[in-house]
Backbone bond lengths (Angstrom), bond angles and torsions (degrees), N, CA, C in turn:
res aa  C-N    CA-C-N  psi(-1)  N-CA   C-N-CA  omega(-1)  CA-C   N-CA-C  phi
1 M - - - 1.444 - - 1.560 109.75 -
2 R 1.299 117.36 -31.78 1.453 120.43 -177.10 1.546 109.26 -66.70
3 R 1.310 116.97 -39.22 1.425 120.92 178.35 1.537 112.36 -67.15
4 V 1.363 115.39 -33.38 1.467 119.61 177.79 1.535 109.56 -68.97
5 R 1.314 116.57 -43.63 1.495 119.15 -177.30 1.550 110.63 -63.56
6 H 1.304 118.40 -25.37 1.457 120.59 179.39 1.523 112.67 -88.71
7 R 1.271 118.04 10.37 1.468 123.75 179.74 1.533 108.85 -119.48
8 P 1.363 119.47 76.64 1.460 119.52 -177.92 1.521 113.03 -62.45
9 L 1.328 117.25 -33.90 1.489 118.68 -179.17 1.492 110.53 -64.84
10 F 1.357 116.16 -36.50 1.468 121.66 177.72 1.557 109.91 -63.73
11 L 1.320 115.30 -43.38 1.428 118.65 -179.61 1.542 112.33 -66.12
12 V 1.294 115.62 -39.25 1.488 118.51 177.39 1.503 110.83 -67.33
13 G 1.331 117.00 -44.40 1.450 119.82 177.95 1.548 112.06 -61.92
14 L 1.335 114.78 -39.80 1.484 118.25 176.69 1.513 112.25 -63.94
15 G 1.338 114.93 -40.23 1.468 119.54 179.72 1.532 111.47 -64.34
16 I 1.336 116.62 -43.81 1.465 121.51 179.63 1.521 108.90 -63.29
17 T 1.286 118.16 -48.70 1.450 122.51 -177.75 1.530 111.53 -62.12
18 L 1.329 118.12 -45.71 1.453 119.63 178.16 1.515 112.72 -65.65
19 A 1.307 116.63 -34.29 1.476 119.70 -179.66 1.508 109.90 -68.05
20 L 1.356 117.81 -41.24 1.445 120.38 176.86 1.513 112.81 -66.66
21 L 1.323 118.14 -36.40 1.456 122.42 179.37 1.524 108.19 -67.82
22 L 1.329 119.63 -39.02 1.432 123.38 179.67 1.530 109.82 -65.38
23 V 1.318 117.32 -40.48 1.426 123.14 179.84 1.552 110.44 -63.30
24 A 1.401 111.84 -44.45 1.496 119.65 179.87 1.513 108.97 -63.60
25 L 1.301 120.14 -42.29 1.457 123.68 -178.98 1.518 110.14 -69.08
26 L 1.339 116.11 -40.56 1.485 120.91 179.95 1.523 108.67 -60.70
27 S 1.321 116.95 -37.30 1.475 119.60 -174.77 1.559 110.39 -64.78
28 L 1.331 117.90 -16.06 1.511 118.36 -179.92 1.510 110.16 -76.28
29 V 1.328 116.34 -20.29 1.486 118.37 -175.21 1.563 111.14 -118.77
30 W 1.336 113.95 -20.59 1.537 116.30 -175.33 1.514 110.28 -158.38
31 T 1.333 114.92 135.18 1.451 121.94 167.06 1.538 106.18 -140.25
32 P 1.302 118.50 154.74 1.458 119.86 -177.97 1.550 112.80 -51.19
33 V 1.328 114.08 -41.81 1.455 119.44 178.15 1.570 104.85 -141.75
34 S 1.283 117.39 154.96 1.495 119.20 176.20 1.475 107.26 -58.09
35 P 1.369 118.34 129.24 1.500 122.07 179.40 1.502 113.68 -59.31
36 S 1.318 117.36 -24.83 1.490 118.74 -176.73 1.523 111.45 -94.15
37 K 1.366 119.00 -4.62 1.452 121.09 -179.00 1.540 112.19 -73.96
38 M 1.317 115.58 121.75 1.445 120.93 178.60 1.539 112.06 -98.82
39 N 1.324 111.93 147.82 1.457 119.88 179.47 1.529 108.25 -144.30
40 I 1.337 114.70 77.22 1.461 120.94 -169.56 1.542 111.28 -58.74
41 I 1.314 116.56 -31.12 1.489 119.35 179.13 1.496 110.67 -58.55
42 N 1.324 118.74 -37.70 1.442 122.17 -175.52 1.551 110.43 -106.92
43 K 1.304 119.72 35.05 1.429 120.64 178.43 1.532 112.83 -72.42
44 L 1.317 116.15 152.19 1.420 124.18 175.24 1.538 114.10 59.11
45 K 1.304 115.15 33.50 1.452 119.94 176.29 1.502 109.54 -80.50
46 P 1.302 117.84 136.56 1.490 120.01 179.88 1.531 111.39 -72.51
47 P 1.375 116.54 165.11 1.458 119.80 178.29 1.528 112.58 -53.32
48 L 1.312 114.12 140.88 1.460 126.34 -177.87 1.540 115.40 69.04
49 A 1.322 117.30 -12.87 1.465 118.89 173.39 1.477 112.35 -75.12
50 F 1.357 115.75 -33.08 1.480 122.01 174.55 1.463 107.03 -151.49
51 G 1.304 117.76 101.09 1.447 122.18 -174.75 1.552 110.19 83.26
52 L 1.288 114.80 174.05 1.481 119.22 -175.10 1.513 112.80 -68.75
53 L 1.358 117.37 -39.89 1.510 121.14 -176.48 1.479 110.97 -120.55
54 G 1.346 120.62 19.85 1.420 122.95 177.17 1.521 114.75 78.75
55 T 1.324 115.81 -165.77 1.466 121.72 -178.44 1.526 110.95 -131.54
56 D 1.312 115.84 162.16 1.446 121.40 -178.84 1.543 110.20 -97.10
57 N 1.307 119.34 -168.46 1.429 123.33 -172.24 1.581 111.45 -68.67
58 F 1.313 115.93 -15.88 1.498 118.82 176.67 1.549 111.06 -101.49
59 G 1.307 115.54 3.72 1.416 119.81 -178.02 1.547 114.13 79.45
60 R 1.314 117.53 14.51 1.484 121.33 177.49 1.495 108.99 -78.53
61 D 1.328 115.59 148.12 1.464 122.57 -179.88 1.516 109.85 -72.13
62 V 1.347 115.30 120.85 1.486 120.42 -175.68 1.530 111.31 -66.28
63 A 1.314 116.11 -39.18 1.494 118.37 -179.81 1.518 111.04 -61.69
64 S 1.332 117.93 -38.63 1.481 122.31 178.73 1.515 108.97 -70.45
65 L 1.294 118.30 -38.62 1.501 121.44 177.21 1.509 110.28 -63.15
66 L 1.342 116.83 -41.65 1.471 119.66 179.96 1.518 110.55 -65.72
67 M 1.332 117.88 -41.79 1.453 118.77 -179.98 1.515 111.84 -66.75
68 A 1.344 117.91 -44.43 1.464 119.35 178.09 1.506 110.80 -67.31
69 G 1.353 116.69 -36.41 1.443 120.10 176.64 1.489 115.28 -64.31
70 A 1.361 114.61 -29.31 1.462 119.37 175.93 1.520 111.47 -60.86
71 W 1.365 115.16 -45.44 1.482 118.88 179.76 1.518 110.63 -64.61
72 N 1.304 118.18 -46.37 1.436 121.73 -176.33 1.536 111.85 -66.21
73 S 1.330 117.47 -42.78 1.462 119.99 -179.16 1.516 109.98 -73.02
74 L 1.329 119.17 -45.41 1.475 119.38 -179.45 1.511 112.89 -68.18
75 S 1.325 117.83 -40.04 1.493 118.12 -179.09 1.504 112.58 -67.38
76 T 1.342 115.31 -37.44 1.473 118.99 176.99 1.550 110.84 -63.32
77 S 1.351 115.02 -40.99 1.469 119.29 -177.95 1.521 110.24 -71.63
78 F 1.349 119.66 -39.44 1.407 122.06 176.84 1.507 112.39 -59.65
79 L 1.389 115.91 -45.52 1.446 121.07 -177.37 1.533 108.64 -64.55
80 A 1.339 118.24 -39.51 1.453 122.00 -177.68 1.579 109.05 -64.78
81 V 1.320 115.18 -46.69 1.479 118.56 -176.72 1.566 108.71 -68.56
82 A 1.357 116.96 -38.26 1.473 119.16 176.77 1.527 109.90 -60.02
83 L 1.318 117.74 -41.42 1.473 121.33 177.33 1.510 111.12 -61.88
84 G 1.336 115.25 -50.66 1.468 119.31 -178.42 1.512 113.52 -63.63
85 A 1.328 114.89 -42.09 1.465 119.97 -178.16 1.539 111.17 -67.73
86 S 1.345 116.44 -38.60 1.474 116.28 -179.93 1.507 113.48 -68.11
87 I 1.365 116.39 -48.23 1.464 119.03 176.98 1.511 112.43 -64.36
88 G 1.307 117.11 -45.51 1.461 120.63 -175.11 1.538 110.12 -66.22
89 T 1.322 119.40 -43.57 1.456 121.19 178.36 1.529 112.29 -62.97
90 A 1.277 114.82 -43.02 1.479 119.49 179.13 1.546 109.45 -62.05
91 A 1.333 116.93 -45.07 1.444 120.50 179.71 1.551 110.88 -64.49
92 G 1.321 116.73 -36.54 1.443 119.98 -178.26 1.518 113.27 -69.17
93 V 1.371 116.86 -45.55 1.471 118.70 -178.90 1.514 111.36 -70.69
94 L 1.349 117.96 -34.24 1.479 119.61 177.67 1.525 110.41 -69.28
95 T 1.315 116.57 -37.75 1.465 118.66 177.91 1.528 111.92 -66.39
96 A 1.352 115.30 -36.00 1.469 118.05 175.66 1.545 112.17 -63.49
97 I 1.297 115.99 -29.03 1.477 120.09 179.83 1.523 110.20 -76.35
98 R 1.303 115.20 -46.93 1.529 118.78 -171.80 1.515 111.46 -87.35
99 R 1.366 117.85 -42.71 1.493 122.25 -172.98 1.481 109.92 57.42
100 G 1.343 117.34 -150.84 1.479 122.55 175.46 1.535 112.69 56.90
101 W 1.340 113.09 -134.47 1.467 120.13 -175.21 1.546 113.60 -61.10
102 L 1.391 115.21 -34.29 1.421 120.35 -178.31 1.555 110.12 -64.46
103 E 1.321 115.07 -41.34 1.485 117.04 178.14 1.498 111.24 -62.58
104 L 1.353 118.38 -40.95 1.432 121.89 177.36 1.535 112.38 -60.76
105 V 1.315 115.39 -45.34 1.471 120.19 179.19 1.551 111.25 -63.27
106 V 1.304 116.30 -47.10 1.469 118.47 -176.71 1.550 111.45 -66.11
107 M 1.319 117.57 -42.19 1.452 119.87 -178.65 1.533 110.70 -66.77
108 R 1.312 117.21 -41.30 1.444 118.22 177.08 1.516 111.94 -67.77
109 G 1.304 116.86 -35.06 1.463 120.07 174.72 1.518 109.95 -62.58
110 C 1.346 118.11 -39.50 1.505 120.36 177.89 1.523 108.63 -64.89
111 D 1.300 118.39 -38.39 1.490 118.74 178.64 1.524 111.61 -63.09
112 I 1.302 116.70 -38.93 1.469 121.17 179.54 1.519 109.98 -64.38
113 I 1.351 114.87 -47.60 1.494 118.84 -178.24 1.523 111.13 -63.05
114 F 1.352 116.56 -39.16 1.474 118.66 179.17 1.530 111.67 -65.34
115 A 1.340 116.17 -23.47 1.469 119.39 -177.68 1.508 111.36 -76.07
116 V 1.350 117.45 -15.11 1.462 121.44 -178.35 1.532 108.92 -112.28
117 P 1.329 120.49 104.27 1.467 122.02 -177.15 1.529 109.58 -62.74
118 P 1.367 116.84 154.26 1.448 118.69 -177.30 1.543 114.48 -62.67
119 I 1.334 115.96 -31.39 1.447 117.74 178.12 1.547 111.35 -64.60
120 L 1.329 115.84 -40.16 1.477 118.73 176.47 1.460 111.51 -67.31
121 S 1.371 117.37 -38.52 1.471 119.88 177.40 1.527 109.61 -63.31
122 A 1.361 118.03 -41.70 1.420 119.51 -179.98 1.534 111.81 -63.83
123 M 1.336 117.09 -36.85 1.489 120.34 179.43 1.528 108.09 -65.06
124 M 1.356 118.65 -40.38 1.451 120.89 -179.67 1.539 110.29 -67.66
125 L 1.326 115.23 -41.35 1.472 117.97 179.21 1.482 110.70 -66.37
126 A 1.351 117.78 -39.16 1.432 121.03 -175.96 1.544 109.18 -66.58
127 A 1.334 117.84 -29.37 1.449 121.37 178.45 1.521 110.03 -63.73
128 F 1.339 116.18 -30.61 1.482 118.58 -176.87 1.506 112.06 -97.95
129 I 1.319 120.23 -40.45 1.448 121.55 -170.73 1.575 111.92 -120.14
130 G 1.326 115.78 -4.62 1.442 120.93 -178.71 1.512 110.69 88.77
131 G 1.360 115.72 168.83 1.439 120.71 178.57 1.557 110.90 -79.16
132 G 1.340 115.55 -177.38 1.471 118.62 178.16 1.506 110.36 131.94
133 R 1.334 113.99 -178.94 1.499 121.36 -177.79 1.549 108.69 -59.79
134 F 1.285 118.06 -46.42 1.478 122.60 -175.45 1.534 110.38 -57.95
135 T 1.308 113.60 -45.67 1.510 118.17 -179.93 1.525 111.29 -63.06
136 A 1.350 118.44 -39.12 1.447 123.77 -177.93 1.555 108.80 -69.42
137 V 1.355 114.03 -43.60 1.499 117.10 -177.74 1.562 111.09 -64.53
138 I 1.328 115.56 -42.70 1.455 118.31 -179.87 1.523 112.72 -66.63
139 A 1.351 115.37 -45.39 1.468 119.54 -177.21 1.541 109.67 -63.78
140 I 1.316 118.17 -45.90 1.471 120.10 -177.55 1.570 108.35 -72.47
141 G 1.344 116.40 -43.29 1.465 117.69 -178.62 1.488 116.44 -60.41
142 V 1.366 114.69 -42.45 1.463 118.61 178.88 1.517 110.80 -64.21
143 F 1.291 115.94 -36.71 1.514 119.28 179.04 1.567 110.52 -68.20
144 M 1.329 117.60 -25.77 1.454 121.14 177.75 1.547 113.56 -77.06
145 V 1.361 116.55 -22.46 1.458 120.39 -174.09 1.556 112.07 -56.49
146 P 1.342 120.95 -49.28 1.465 120.62 179.16 1.494 114.84 -57.36
147 V 1.384 115.53 -37.18 1.440 118.35 179.94 1.481 112.67 -58.88
148 F 1.359 115.75 -49.33 1.481 120.99 -177.44 1.542 109.58 -74.72
149 A 1.339 118.00 -32.94 1.471 118.79 179.97 1.531 111.25 -63.45
150 R 1.329 115.28 -44.98 1.482 119.71 -175.25 1.575 107.91 -72.54
151 L 1.336 116.27 -41.94 1.475 117.90 176.67 1.503 112.89 -59.16
152 T 1.335 116.20 -47.91 1.462 122.35 -178.57 1.520 111.54 -62.99
153 L 1.283 116.53 -46.45 1.469 121.98 179.14 1.491 111.75 -58.32
154 S 1.329 117.39 -47.11 1.485 121.26 -179.93 1.533 111.53 -65.22
155 A 1.337 116.20 -43.66 1.470 117.60 -179.91 1.569 110.93 -69.93
156 A 1.323 116.20 -40.16 1.480 119.14 -177.73 1.528 111.04 -65.98
157 L 1.321 118.32 -35.72 1.404 120.94 -178.59 1.567 110.48 -66.59
158 Q 1.354 115.46 -34.31 1.467 118.92 173.93 1.498 112.67 -63.81
159 V 1.378 115.15 -42.26 1.466 120.41 -178.69 1.520 110.77 -63.45
160 W 1.367 116.21 -38.26 1.456 120.87 -176.88 1.509 111.67 -64.05
161 T 1.304 119.52 -15.66 1.480 121.71 177.72 1.524 112.46 -90.95
162 R 1.308 118.26 -7.92 1.462 120.79 -178.59 1.503 112.94 -67.43
163 D 1.355 115.39 152.39 1.446 120.63 -176.53 1.528 112.60 -63.30
164 Y 1.322 116.23 -38.54 1.458 117.53 -177.11 1.541 112.03 -69.50
165 V 1.379 116.22 -28.00 1.446 120.06 173.38 1.471 111.07 -71.49
166 L 1.317 116.99 -40.54 1.504 121.50 179.30 1.529 108.32 -63.48
167 A 1.355 116.18 -37.27 1.453 120.41 -178.32 1.529 108.59 -68.66
168 A 1.347 119.21 -38.25 1.432 122.65 178.67 1.538 110.04 -65.46
169 I 1.314 115.47 -38.08 1.463 117.86 175.22 1.511 111.42 -64.04
170 G 1.342 113.97 -40.79 1.484 119.83 -178.46 1.515 113.48 -61.16
171 I 1.338 118.22 -31.33 1.443 120.46 -175.78 1.609 109.92 -94.06
172 G 1.337 114.37 7.64 1.455 118.33 171.93 1.524 115.62 92.23
173 Q 1.289 121.09 13.68 1.466 119.82 179.25 1.539 108.77 -72.48
174 S 1.335 115.06 144.85 1.459 121.05 -178.96 1.536 108.52 -70.75
175 K 1.317 114.04 157.33 1.472 120.39 179.83 1.549 111.35 -63.26
176 L 1.366 115.39 -39.11 1.452 118.00 178.19 1.526 112.97 -64.68
177 R 1.335 116.84 -37.65 1.451 120.46 179.26 1.520 109.63 -71.41
178 I 1.315 118.35 -37.88 1.487 119.34 175.89 1.477 110.16 -66.44
179 T 1.338 118.35 -37.69 1.488 118.75 176.23 1.483 112.89 -59.39
180 W 1.351 114.51 -46.48 1.430 119.94 -179.86 1.509 116.43 -66.14
181 N 1.339 115.21 -41.73 1.446 121.94 -175.39 1.534 115.02 -84.72
182 H 1.321 115.68 -30.61 1.501 119.41 -171.60 1.521 112.32 -121.39
183 V 1.320 117.90 -44.93 1.488 119.67 -170.81 1.504 109.87 -74.37
184 L 1.316 117.75 -55.15 1.501 120.82 -177.83 1.507 113.13 -58.38
185 P 1.339 120.39 -46.54 1.459 120.96 -177.78 1.565 109.09 -62.54
186 N 1.298 120.13 -30.96 1.449 120.91 -177.63 1.455 116.52 -85.18
187 I 1.385 116.55 -12.85 1.468 118.44 177.24 1.529 109.14 -113.06
188 A 1.284 118.67 3.42 1.466 122.23 -178.30 1.552 113.20 -59.76
189 S 1.343 115.86 -41.75 1.448 120.17 -179.69 1.549 112.21 -60.44
190 Q 1.331 115.91 -40.89 1.436 119.19 178.28 1.533 113.07 -64.99
191 I 1.317 113.22 -39.81 1.505 118.35 178.45 1.505 109.52 -64.51
192 I 1.318 118.82 -42.85 1.460 123.78 -178.35 1.500 109.52 -61.59
193 V 1.338 118.27 -44.87 1.424 122.29 178.66 1.526 111.02 -60.43
194 Q 1.321 114.64 -44.45 1.501 120.48 -178.58 1.536 109.62 -65.96
195 V 1.331 118.67 -33.59 1.447 122.04 177.88 1.525 110.49 -60.10
196 T 1.328 115.82 -48.53 1.485 119.71 -178.98 1.525 111.26 -62.71
197 I 1.323 117.72 -40.53 1.454 120.50 178.61 1.508 111.05 -65.38
198 Q 1.342 117.23 -46.30 1.455 121.49 -179.98 1.492 114.39 -65.09
199 L 1.323 114.85 -28.74 1.505 117.88 175.60 1.492 112.17 -60.01
200 G 1.333 117.63 -40.98 1.472 122.31 179.28 1.578 106.90 -63.08
201 L 1.332 117.36 -44.48 1.461 118.19 178.86 1.522 112.23 -65.80
202 A 1.351 116.35 -35.90 1.453 118.82 179.12 1.537 112.44 -66.15
203 I 1.318 115.93 -38.18 1.488 119.57 176.48 1.537 110.52 -61.85
204 L 1.313 118.56 -42.20 1.425 122.66 176.32 1.549 112.16 -61.49
205 T 1.345 114.17 -45.21 1.456 120.61 -177.84 1.556 109.21 -66.80
206 E 1.315 117.45 -44.30 1.429 122.05 178.02 1.546 111.24 -58.38
207 A 1.323 114.82 -43.90 1.492 119.15 176.92 1.517 110.84 -61.03
208 G 1.310 117.55 -40.51 1.474 121.32 176.89 1.501 112.06 -63.48
209 L 1.319 116.90 -43.18 1.491 121.02 178.53 1.532 109.38 -62.79
210 S 1.304 116.07 -47.61 1.469 119.79 -178.59 1.494 110.15 -64.05
211 F 1.332 118.02 -36.06 1.473 122.80 179.52 1.557 109.14 -61.57
212 L 1.357 115.80 -37.79 1.444 121.12 178.49 1.535 114.84 -84.45
213 G 1.358 116.39 -0.26 1.415 119.29 -179.85 1.498 115.73 83.55
214 L 1.364 115.38 16.35 1.467 119.51 -178.72 1.500 112.29 -106.57
215 G 1.331 116.37 1.92 1.460 120.33 176.97 1.490 114.08 -94.71
216 L 1.298 117.64 -136.72 1.460 121.98 179.79 1.538 109.99 -61.93
217 A 1.300 116.42 137.35 1.462 121.33 -178.00 1.542 107.49 -79.04
218 P 1.313 116.53 142.14 1.473 118.18 174.79 1.532 111.21 -65.71
219 P 1.345 117.98 151.00 1.463 125.90 13.35 1.512 116.13 -90.33
220 A 1.332 117.39 10.15 1.471 119.05 179.82 1.511 110.08 -60.28
221 P 1.325 121.39 121.96 1.456 123.34 -176.74 1.528 112.34 -78.05
222 S 1.318 115.85 143.68 1.474 121.11 168.76 1.497 107.22 -147.99
223 W 1.293 116.26 159.97 1.479 120.34 -174.36 1.545 110.02 -62.97
224 G 1.354 115.95 -42.19 1.478 117.19 -179.52 1.512 112.96 -65.27
225 R 1.346 119.75 -36.12 1.433 122.95 177.78 1.534 110.17 -68.47
226 M 1.331 115.59 -36.20 1.467 117.04 178.50 1.505 111.11 -65.21
227 L 1.346 117.76 -34.03 1.450 121.39 175.64 1.539 111.68 -65.56
228 A 1.386 114.00 -42.32 1.445 117.49 179.22 1.543 111.66 -65.30
229 D 1.296 117.56 -38.67 1.463 122.04 -177.46 1.525 109.06 -69.57
230 A 1.385 116.16 -26.32 1.485 118.77 -174.16 1.531 111.88 -83.30
231 Q 1.348 118.81 -7.61 1.458 118.76 -174.71 1.524 112.71 -58.16
232 T 1.260 115.81 -42.11 1.459 121.59 -174.77 1.576 111.99 -66.91
233 F 1.341 114.56 -24.11 1.460 117.57 -172.91 1.527 113.09 -114.65
234 L 1.328 117.88 27.08 1.459 119.89 -176.73 1.551 110.99 -62.69
235 G 1.322 118.12 -37.62 1.438 119.86 179.90 1.532 112.56 -76.60
236 Q 1.299 116.16 -33.35 1.512 119.74 -176.81 1.503 112.28 -88.50
237 A 1.309 116.86 -35.10 1.498 120.41 -175.88 1.521 108.84 -143.32
238 P 1.335 118.10 72.94 1.461 120.71 -177.06 1.500 113.29 -65.68
239 W 1.312 120.58 -19.27 1.471 120.87 -179.71 1.505 113.07 -67.44
240 L 1.381 115.31 -22.50 1.470 118.97 177.43 1.506 113.96 -63.68
241 A 1.326 116.57 -30.10 1.460 120.47 175.72 1.545 108.81 -93.03
242 L 1.321 117.18 -36.43 1.473 119.12 -173.41 1.561 109.75 -66.24
243 L 1.279 121.34 -40.02 1.466 123.13 -174.01 1.524 111.03 -68.67
244 P 1.301 121.47 -52.93 1.476 118.28 179.01 1.545 112.04 -66.88
245 G 1.341 114.64 -29.05 1.522 116.19 175.26 1.508 111.84 -64.92
246 L 1.362 115.63 -41.24 1.458 119.07 177.16 1.549 110.10 -65.45
247 A 1.324 117.44 -39.37 1.482 119.37 178.14 1.514 112.00 -59.90
248 I 1.345 116.40 -44.49 1.462 119.76 179.55 1.568 109.59 -63.88
249 A 1.343 115.55 -46.62 1.458 118.82 -178.11 1.577 109.13 -63.67
250 L 1.253 118.09 -38.28 1.471 120.61 -178.88 1.551 111.79 -68.43
251 A 1.346 115.62 -36.97 1.415 119.13 178.76 1.556 111.83 -67.98
252 V 1.333 114.60 -45.75 1.445 119.27 178.89 1.549 111.76 -65.40
253 L 1.334 115.63 -42.24 1.469 121.01 175.84 1.535 111.52 -56.25
254 G 1.309 116.73 -49.52 1.466 123.79 -177.72 1.513 110.29 -60.76
255 L 1.312 117.69 -45.86 1.449 122.62 -177.68 1.549 111.44 -67.51
256 N 1.322 115.60 -40.71 1.465 119.08 177.52 1.544 111.34 -64.85
257 M 1.307 115.37 -43.55 1.478 118.53 177.67 1.538 110.23 -64.09
258 L 1.352 116.36 -39.93 1.458 117.68 176.55 1.500 112.56 -63.61
259 G 1.339 118.10 -41.35 1.447 122.05 179.77 1.499 111.72 -63.99
260 D 1.365 116.25 -45.79 1.481 119.43 177.84 1.521 112.53 -61.22
261 G 1.369 115.40 -40.30 1.438 118.32 -179.86 1.558 110.96 -67.96
262 L 1.302 118.39 -39.25 1.444 121.95 178.29 1.473 110.73 -63.31
263 R 1.361 117.25 -40.56 1.454 120.85 -179.85 1.523 110.54 -62.08
264 D 1.337 118.80 -41.03 1.480 121.11 176.71 1.543 111.57 -66.93
265 I 1.315 116.35 -44.23 1.458 121.34 -175.90 1.548 111.74 -66.66
266 L 1.306 115.08 -40.50 1.471 119.05 -177.15 1.531 113.79 -87.77
267 D 1.325 117.30 -0.59 1.465 121.00 -179.91 1.563 107.33 -76.24
268 P 1.315 117.62 114.29 1.467 121.33 -179.55 1.505 113.89 -66.96
269 R 1.305 117.70 -16.09 1.492 122.40 179.80 1.516 110.85 -80.75
270 D 1.360 116.82 -19.52 1.457 121.92 -177.64 1.556 109.52 -95.65
271 Q 1.292 114.61 108.48 1.464 120.66 -176.58 1.511 113.45 -98.42
272 S 1.346 115.45 5.99 1.486 119.64 -174.58 1.517 109.46 -74.38
C-alpha cells in the first residue's frame, strides 16, 4: 500500500478508469433518457438547454448516448484485448517451451499480422461477414496477438534461465508444470501492465472502426459513431464532436496512467 500511495498518477488513472466503468455499467440499467428515443422538435439543443449535455441531430439525449456508448466502446475493447492477450500469451509460453521451428513460425506470423493494420483487417472482414461488434473484436484482437506473444516469449525465456526453474528441471518436473507453477506467475505482472496499455489503444482503434462504419451497427451508440455523426454539424453544434472526443481521450489517458503506475508498482527493482 505504501508504494501505491506514492504513485499519484496510478491513483488518478485508477480513479478515471473505475469512474468510466461505473458509468458504463450504470448505462445497462439506467440512462437519463432512452438512447434511442428521438425528439426531432428539440434537435441540436446545446448543453443545459435541453438535458444536461444537449441533443444531437435526431433529438437524442447526448448524455444518454455517451453513457450507452461507454459500455459499447469499452466492452468491445475489453473483449478484443482479452482475445489478443489469451492467444498471444499462450503462443508465447508454448514457444518458450519448444523454441526451434515453432519460434520461427510464431515470430514470422507476428510480422505478417503487424503488416496488416486492424482497420484494414476490419474492412476485409466486413466484406465477408459485414460490420459489427464481432468484426471489430476480431480485427483488434488479432492485431493484439503479436504484442502479447513477443512480450510473453521474451519474459518467459528470461524466467527459464532462473535457478529455481533449473532446479525444477533437475528434479524431473515437466515443462508444462514448470510453465504453470513458475513461468506464468513470474510474468503475470508484465502481462497485466501490457493489458492496460493495449486497452487504451483498443479504445482508439474501436473508435476509428466505428467512425468508418465498421464497428457497432446503428442504432447502437458508440463514441466513434457519435464522432462520425457529428461531422456535418461541427459549425452548428460543435459539442456533438467535442464530448465523445473528450470521452475517448479521458479513457485512453486513464488507462495509460493506470498502466504506467502498475508498471512502477510491480517492478521488483523499485523499492520506493
